[in-house]
C-alpha positions in Angstrom: 0.1 0.1 0.0 1.3 3.7 -0.8 1.5 5.8 2.0 -1.3 7.9 3.0 -1.0 11.7 3.4 -2.8 13.4 6.1 -3.7 17.3 5.8 -5.3 19.0 8.6 -5.0 21.1 11.5 -3.4 18.5 13.2 -2.6 20.0 16.3 -5.7 21.8 16.9 -7.6 18.6 16.2 -5.4 16.3 18.8 -5.8 18.6 21.2 -9.9 19.1 21.0 -9.9 14.9 20.3 -8.1 14.5 23.9 -10.6 16.8 25.6 -13.3 15.3 23.9 -12.6 11.8 24.2 -12.4 12.1 28.4 -15.9 13.6 28.0 -18.1 11.4 25.7 -17.5 8.8 22.7 -18.8 9.5 18.6 -22.4 9.4 17.9 -24.2 8.6 14.6 -24.0 11.6 12.1 -27.8 12.7 11.2 -26.6 13.4 7.5 -28.5 11.7 4.3 -26.9 9.5 1.7 -27.2 12.6 -0.8 -25.7 14.7 1.6 -22.4 12.3 2.4 -21.7 11.8 -1.5 -21.8 15.3 -2.2 -19.0 16.0 0.8 -16.7 13.3 -0.2 -16.8 13.8 -4.0 -16.5 17.3 -3.3 -13.5 17.1 -1.2 -12.0 14.3 -3.4 -12.5 15.7 -6.4 -11.0 19.4 -5.1 -7.9 17.3 -4.3 -7.7 15.3 -7.8 -7.6 18.9 -9.4 -5.4 20.7 -6.9 -2.6 17.6 -7.6 -3.3 17.9 -11.1 -2.7 21.7 -11.4 -0.3 22.1 -8.3 -2.8 24.9 -7.5 -3.8 24.3 -3.6 -5.4 27.3 -3.0 -9.2 26.1 -3.8 -8.9 23.3 -1.6 -7.6 25.4 1.2 -10.3 27.9 0.6 -13.3 25.1 0.6 -11.8 24.1 3.8 -12.4 25.3 7.3 -10.7 27.7 9.4 -8.7 25.2 11.1 -7.5 23.8 7.9 -7.1 26.9 6.1 -3.9 27.4 8.4 -2.0 25.6 6.1 -1.2 27.5 3.1 -1.4 26.5 -0.3 2.4 26.0 -0.5 2.1 23.8 2.8 -0.7 21.8 1.0 1.8 21.4 -1.8 4.3 19.7 0.4 1.9 17.2 2.3 0.7 16.0 -1.6 3.8 16.4 -3.1 4.2 12.3 -3.3 0.6 11.9 -4.5 1.2 14.6 -7.5 4.8 13.0 -8.3 2.9 9.6 -8.6 0.1 11.3 -10.8 -2.6 9.5 -8.1 -5.7 10.0 -10.2 -8.9 10.6 -8.5 -11.0 11.4 -11.1 -12.8 8.0 -10.8 -14.9 9.2 -7.6 -16.8 11.2 -10.1 -18.7 8.2 -11.2 -17.5 5.5 -8.3 -19.9 4.7 -5.3 -17.9 4.8 -1.8 -18.2 2.2 0.1 -18.0 3.6 3.9 -16.0 1.3 6.7 -16.8 4.0 9.3 -20.5 5.6 9.1 -20.8 9.0 9.4 -20.1 9.9 12.9 -20.1 13.1 15.1 -16.6 13.0 17.6 -16.8 14.0 20.8 -14.9 17.6 19.4 -18.1 18.3 16.9 -16.2 16.8 13.7 -18.1 14.8 11.1 -15.7 12.0 10.6 -16.1 9.4 7.9 -14.0 6.1 6.3 -13.9 4.2 3.5 -12.9 3.5 -0.1 -13.9 3.9 -3.5 -13.7 0.2 -5.1 -11.5 0.4 -8.4 -9.3 -2.2 -9.6 -6.5 -2.5 -9.4 -6.2 -0.2 -6.7 -8.8 0.8 -4.4 -8.9 4.7 -3.4 -9.2 4.3 0.5 -10.3 7.8 2.6 -10.5 9.1 6.0 -11.9 12.8 6.1 -13.2 15.1 8.6 -15.5 17.9 8.5 -16.3 21.3 11.1 -19.3 22.8 10.9 -19.0 26.5 9.9 -22.0 28.7 9.4 -24.2 26.2 8.9 -21.9 23.9 6.2 -19.8 21.2 7.1 -16.3 22.4 5.7 -13.1 20.1 5.4 -11.1 20.1 8.4 -8.8 16.9 7.5 -8.1 14.4 4.7 -6.1 11.2 4.3 -5.9 9.6 0.8 -4.1 6.6 -0.5 -4.4 3.8 -2.4 -4.6 -0.2 -1.7 -4.4 -3.1 -4.1 -8.2 -4.2 -4.6 -7.9 -7.6 -6.2 -8.1 -10.8 -3.3 -5.1 -11.7 -2.5 -4.5 -15.7 -1.5 -3.4 -16.0 2.1 0.1 -16.6 3.1 0.8 -20.0 3.6 2.1 -21.1 7.4 5.7 -21.6 7.3 6.3 -25.3 7.6 7.0 -26.6 11.3 10.6 -27.9 11.6 9.8 -32.1 12.2 10.9 -32.5 15.6 13.3 -35.9 16.3 11.5 -38.7 17.4 12.0 -39.2 21.0 14.9 -42.1 21.5 13.4 -45.1 23.5 14.4 -45.0 27.6 16.8 -48.0 28.2 16.9 -50.3 31.3 19.6 -51.5 30.3 22.4 -51.8 32.9 26.1 -51.7 31.5 27.1 -55.0 29.9 23.4 -56.7 30.2 21.8 -58.0 27.4 18.4 -56.2 26.4 16.1 -57.0 23.9 14.5 -54.7 21.7 11.1 -54.0 22.6 8.8 -52.6 19.8 7.4 -48.8 20.3 3.4 -48.0 20.3 3.9 -46.9 17.1 5.2 -49.9 15.5 2.9 -52.8 14.2 3.5 -56.6 15.4 3.3 -59.2 12.8 
């Protein structure tokens, strides 16, 4: 899997999250399916266009005030590897995102969801958070990465080293004659 990139007001998020987590857990978000699709697609397409043009001002301006603490140059640095790898996110315009973390309101008030766009040979994984700003959800943080989407055969367990068979115990006294006794695993004629 290629490395994921995270762009957000990380310090602010971490501080808010640590205080909020001590208070209570996340709650399901009251947002309909179309609202989820609009938020995710708008964000992913803005990132795609920013990566293709090298201009991150629109992505920055779509974000919350905390996200806007990253200037366009800083966002360019954060997403440099995706730009260098020519990461193409345009498929999100027609693909249906699959959510692995349904939209939830974190204790710090952020709308958080995680999922992927199923595509081949690699799927686009995402983790996004939005902050409420003037009655709208605005981008607070985004993480994007690629992973192979095809089925993978499980790894075979390493062969176990054969343990040497235990040697039979001998009641033999030095110089005494002994008779070989069959072991329980041997068959007798």
